[in-house]
C-alpha positions as MATLAB code, in Angstrom:
seq = 'MASQYPHSAKPRTVTRRLPADWLGGIPQDAVLVTALALAGISAMYLPVIDQSVLRFGLAIVFFAFLPGYAFIAALFTGKEDLGPVERFVLSAGMSLVISPLIGFGLDLTPLGVRPLPAALGVGGFTVLFTLLSLARRSARPADLRFSLDLAKPALAAWDAMWPGNKDGSDRTATALLLAALALVAITLAALALAPAPTGGYTELYLYGNNSTIAGYPQHFTLGETKPVTVGIANHEGRDVSYVLAVTIGDEQERQEIYRENVLLAQGQTLEKAINLTPDVTGISLDMQFLLYADGQTDEPYRSCNLWVEVDPVINGTEFDRRT';
ca = [
      30.602  -16.303   -8.641;
      31.830  -12.802   -7.980;
      30.815  -11.147   -4.761;
      28.184   -8.475   -5.118;
      30.116   -6.331   -2.634;
      33.412   -4.618   -3.447;
      36.408   -5.792   -1.425;
      36.690   -2.374    0.187;
      33.235   -2.625    1.742;
      33.099   -2.990    5.521;
      30.796   -5.481    7.220;
      27.434   -3.948    8.021;
      27.124   -2.661   11.554;
      24.318   -4.400   13.405;
      22.858   -1.937   15.871;
      21.355   -3.630   18.884;
      18.276   -2.265   20.569;
      16.422   -3.205   23.714;
      12.618   -2.993   23.760;
      11.297    0.110   25.498;
       9.558   -2.041   28.134;
      12.538   -4.314   28.858;
      12.167   -3.465   32.567;
       8.456   -4.108   32.552;
       7.688   -0.454   31.856;
       9.457    0.743   35.035;
      11.647    3.825   34.366;
      15.291    2.846   34.274;
      16.404    5.663   36.567;
      14.009    4.458   39.279;
      15.490    0.955   39.102;
      19.038    2.344   39.236;
      18.304    4.642   42.198;
      16.684    1.814   44.162;
      19.571   -0.543   43.384;
      22.146    2.059   44.476;
      20.211    2.710   47.698;
      20.242   -0.997   48.548;
      23.927   -1.230   47.597;
      24.770    1.741   49.818;
      23.129    0.139   52.857;
      24.626   -3.281   52.124;
      28.139   -1.866   51.692;
      28.131   -0.776   55.329;
      27.932   -4.355   56.591;
      29.068   -6.760   53.865;
      32.444   -8.379   54.604;
      35.380   -7.019   52.587;
      33.325   -4.155   51.129;
      32.711   -2.526   54.531;
      36.461   -1.888   54.873;
      37.129   -0.911   51.248;
      37.279    2.276   49.203;
      34.103    1.144   47.422;
      32.133    1.759   50.613;
      33.307    5.380   50.662;
      32.235    5.934   47.044;
      28.820    4.372   47.598;
      28.340    6.419   50.766;
      28.916    9.681   48.860;
      26.327    8.746   46.222;
      23.948    7.390   48.877;
      23.909   10.445   51.159;
      24.853   13.278   48.775;
      22.833   12.466   45.637;
      20.162    9.747   45.837;
      17.669   11.336   48.295;
      17.744   14.625   46.393;
      17.346   12.861   43.040;
      14.310   10.913   44.282;
      12.789   14.108   45.717;
      13.318   16.093   42.504;
      12.026   13.177   40.410;
       8.811   13.191   42.466;
       8.377   16.956   42.028;
       9.294   17.301   38.349;
       7.830   14.346   36.470;
       7.759   15.831   32.969;
      10.568   15.519   30.443;
      10.401   19.260   29.749;
      10.245   20.363   33.397;
      14.019   20.352   33.952;
      17.092   19.912   31.838;
      19.703   17.269   32.706;
      22.119   19.794   34.239;
      19.432   21.470   36.360;
      18.145   18.074   37.530;
      21.649   16.954   38.525;
      22.492   20.182   40.388;
      19.155   20.262   42.222;
      19.527   16.593   43.169;
      22.938   17.190   44.742;
      21.808   20.387   46.461;
      18.624   18.899   47.903;
      20.542   15.857   49.147;
      22.773   18.141   51.226;
      19.591   19.475   52.846;
      17.597   16.250   53.185;
      20.283   14.006   54.694;
      21.080   16.376   57.618;
      17.353   16.899   58.261;
      16.886   13.143   58.553;
      19.804   13.092   60.996;
      18.223   15.839   63.120;
      14.947   13.946   63.113;
      16.643   10.742   64.264;
      18.354   12.651   67.067;
      14.916   13.403   68.522;
      14.022    9.706   68.665;
      15.332    6.866   70.850;
      17.223    5.561   67.804;
      19.707    8.431   67.830;
      22.150    9.356   65.072;
      23.788    5.998   64.438;
      25.027    4.425   61.202;
      22.209    1.900   60.766;
      19.261    4.223   61.584;
      20.811    6.956   59.417;
      21.270    4.566   56.482;
      17.757    3.174   56.846;
      16.326    6.680   57.179;
      17.998    8.008   54.028;
      17.369    4.757   52.149;
      13.706    4.704   53.182;
      13.272    8.333   52.103;
      14.878    7.571   48.744;
      12.713    4.523   48.046;
       9.531    6.271   49.250;
       9.993    9.273   46.953;
      11.054    7.006   44.095;
       7.712    5.197   44.427;
       5.940    8.563   44.620;
       7.677    9.684   41.428;
       6.548    6.483   39.688;
       2.950    7.119   40.733;
       3.056   10.733   39.544;
       4.773    9.849   36.248;
       2.190    7.176   35.479;
      -0.528    9.838   35.695;
       1.035   11.765   32.784;
       0.875   10.849   29.092;
       3.689    8.478   28.162;
       5.246   10.894   25.666;
       5.456   13.645   28.313;
       6.941   11.620   31.190;
      10.495   12.172   32.358;
      12.686    9.139   31.729;
      16.319    8.250   31.227;
      17.242    5.756   28.530;
      20.360    4.355   30.154;
      20.591    1.440   27.743;
      20.778    3.544   24.574;
      24.257    5.073   25.133;
      25.569    1.759   26.468;
      24.389   -0.135   23.383;
      25.726    2.574   21.063;
      29.136    2.272   22.722;
      28.961   -1.519   22.397;
      28.173   -1.289   18.696;
      31.062    1.118   18.185;
      33.540   -1.026   20.127;
      32.542   -4.593   19.247;
      35.248   -6.153   17.004;
      32.603   -7.994   14.997;
      31.599   -4.686   13.455;
      35.151   -3.978   12.287;
      37.385   -5.350    9.572;
      41.106   -6.040    9.235;
      43.403   -3.846   11.279;
      40.430   -2.025   12.801;
      39.229   -5.299   14.311;
      42.662   -6.010   15.809;
      42.980   -2.510   17.245;
      39.493   -2.683   18.724;
      40.196   -6.073   20.297;
      43.383   -4.726   21.883;
      41.500   -1.682   23.173;
      38.815   -3.892   24.731;
      41.502   -6.009   26.382;
      43.122   -2.857   27.813;
      39.761   -1.613   29.090;
      39.105   -4.994   30.722;
      42.504   -4.826   32.430;
      41.749   -1.315   33.695;
      38.339   -2.454   34.976;
      39.891   -5.398   36.843;
      42.531   -3.121   38.376;
      39.928   -0.595   39.510;
      37.794   -3.375   40.987;
      40.780   -4.726   42.907;
      41.575   -1.244   44.241;
      37.948   -0.663   45.210;
      37.734   -3.929   47.139;
      41.115   -3.500   48.818;
      40.985   -2.365   52.456;
      40.971    1.398   52.743;
      44.352    2.734   53.835;
      44.138    4.065   57.356;
      46.385    4.718   60.294;
      43.735    3.366   62.626;
      41.611    5.275   65.106;
      39.243    4.829   68.032;
      35.947    6.618   68.611;
      34.854    7.703   72.086;
      31.448    9.351   72.416;
      28.692    9.985   74.951;
      24.907    9.692   74.778;
      22.372   11.282   77.094;
      18.729   10.344   77.605;
      17.302    7.760   75.195;
      20.735    7.303   73.588;
      20.706   10.701   71.884;
      23.282   13.491   71.778;
      21.193   15.541   74.197;
      19.812   15.301   77.698;
      23.126   14.696   79.430;
      22.992   14.728   83.240;
      24.166   18.154   84.386;
      22.855   18.392   87.941;
      23.567   15.950   90.773;
      23.004   15.864   94.494;
      25.905   14.448   96.509;
      25.533   10.675   96.530;
      23.015   10.641   93.667;
      23.597    8.169   90.838;
      22.756    8.910   87.204;
      23.541    6.968   84.004;
      25.572    8.094   81.009;
      25.916    5.966   77.872;
      29.529    5.654   76.707;
      30.389    4.468   73.190;
      33.764    3.039   72.152;
      34.395    1.957   68.535;
      37.613    0.180   67.551;
      38.877    1.006   64.036;
      42.540    0.376   64.785;
      42.855   -2.605   62.453;
      43.578   -4.938   65.396;
      42.213   -6.010   68.773;
      42.810   -3.368   71.456;
      42.654   -3.468   75.256;
      41.221   -0.250   76.686;
      40.774    1.223   80.136;
      37.822    3.582   80.635;
      38.089    5.921   83.619;
      35.798    8.728   84.762;
      37.055   11.506   87.029;
      35.419   14.613   88.443;
      36.819   17.787   89.980;
      38.618   20.970   89.063;
      42.172   22.025   88.300;
      43.272   21.584   91.924;
      41.753   18.206   92.783;
      40.172   15.312   90.897;
      38.471   12.136   92.103;
      38.094    8.940   90.105;
      34.523    7.658   90.272;
      34.580    4.890   87.654;
      37.079    2.498   86.033;
      36.599   -0.495   83.725;
      38.773   -2.643   81.456;
      37.382   -3.121   77.933;
      38.671   -5.474   75.218;
      37.355   -4.801   71.706;
      38.063   -6.678   68.495;
      38.755   -4.815   65.265;
      35.526   -3.236   64.016;
      33.686   -3.886   67.283;
      31.643   -1.149   68.976;
      30.623   -1.075   72.635;
      27.792    1.155   73.847;
      27.163    0.818   77.566;
      25.226    2.797   80.161;
      27.435    3.368   83.205;
      26.156    4.653   86.553;
      28.088    7.600   87.966;
      27.967    8.848   91.559;
      29.929   12.078   92.171;
      31.618   12.246   95.595;
      32.529   15.948   95.545;
      30.387   19.071   95.456;
      30.795   22.210   93.433;
      29.707   24.322   90.489;
      30.993   23.745   86.942;
      32.835   20.587   87.869;
      34.640   18.902   84.979;
      33.557   15.283   84.604;
      36.161   13.705   82.318;
      35.733   10.420   80.454;
      39.246    9.136   79.800;
      40.092    6.241   77.504;
      43.514    4.607   77.710;
      44.794    2.072   75.172;
      47.295   -0.787   75.304;
      48.194   -0.271   78.949;
      49.325    3.352   78.475;
      48.014    5.288   81.486;
      50.216    8.394   81.355;
      48.104   10.248   78.808;
      44.548    9.369   77.729;
      44.202    8.174   74.141;
      40.730    9.729   73.838;
      38.671   11.908   76.168;
      35.259   13.541   76.507;
      33.976   16.078   79.020;
      30.725   16.938   80.769;
      30.351   20.026   82.940;
      28.157   19.231   85.935;
      26.980   20.736   89.210;
      26.884   18.683   92.411;
      24.880   20.068   95.347;
      25.555   19.078   98.962;
      23.124   17.550  101.445;
      22.692   19.799  104.539;
      21.110   18.293  107.678;
      19.607   15.515  105.636;
      18.059   17.981  103.194;
      19.148   18.334   99.605;
      20.520   21.800   98.868;
      19.763   22.974   95.344;
      21.837   25.952   94.186;
      19.409   26.547   91.366;
      16.676   27.717   93.790;
];
């Protein structure tokens, strides 16, 4: 029996579709934003990923796009409120405002501006405003709500690329193209998971009251002891032996008032409150925090400074220059 189709006819393309409520009615962009927020926080601490280029890419999206997108999505819930370009630009712009504001807020708390509180602060803001956008969208008619159909372009690309929808040489060419794309994807994944190239570095930083970058001790009385929190983070790619020394004085004379040996493994961070007791008096004295590495004591590897005033004690009475 002769075929009812001419030999030149191509197989019929079967276009795949997902039901509109395939995520339980939850907007797809809200699911994606929440997933990226969780991935951004996880990438900071998961083995392998925390030292890879992938972490850097997720961090950019996490801090420079997601909080602004969630905020704009909560403000403009209608599909006609903003165009795609305006929504993207406003999301990036607002993120560059929101993320620093969260950092300033954390600096006023005992948590301070640290990686984990900053990530949780930005992630919490993103999830909170994503939930707010869902609540506000649900109050609008379904045909007027803003939504992104992320599956539609993906399925259209699949239908266009799937060899089963091709015939003859087109099928072979499509199969080869898919194989090349798979090879590129595997290569990119391997590069993303590879350790980020770095020459290695060490962080040295100081915290004042309540472990914040404020409230540093600036006024002492001779013999008075006050704490300063010193942070050392090893990103050298190996274990490093450090020496932390604190000196005080001026250009003519300096006195060492603290010294400690510190051994840190790669990726390890030490934050420790050290008690300092100046043994010289003067105005605008330079209190230097010097960090030496690998037994090299000629020149400090890292250093920080605090300018302090130390008042003398006269006849058993504290003398305050500020009065």
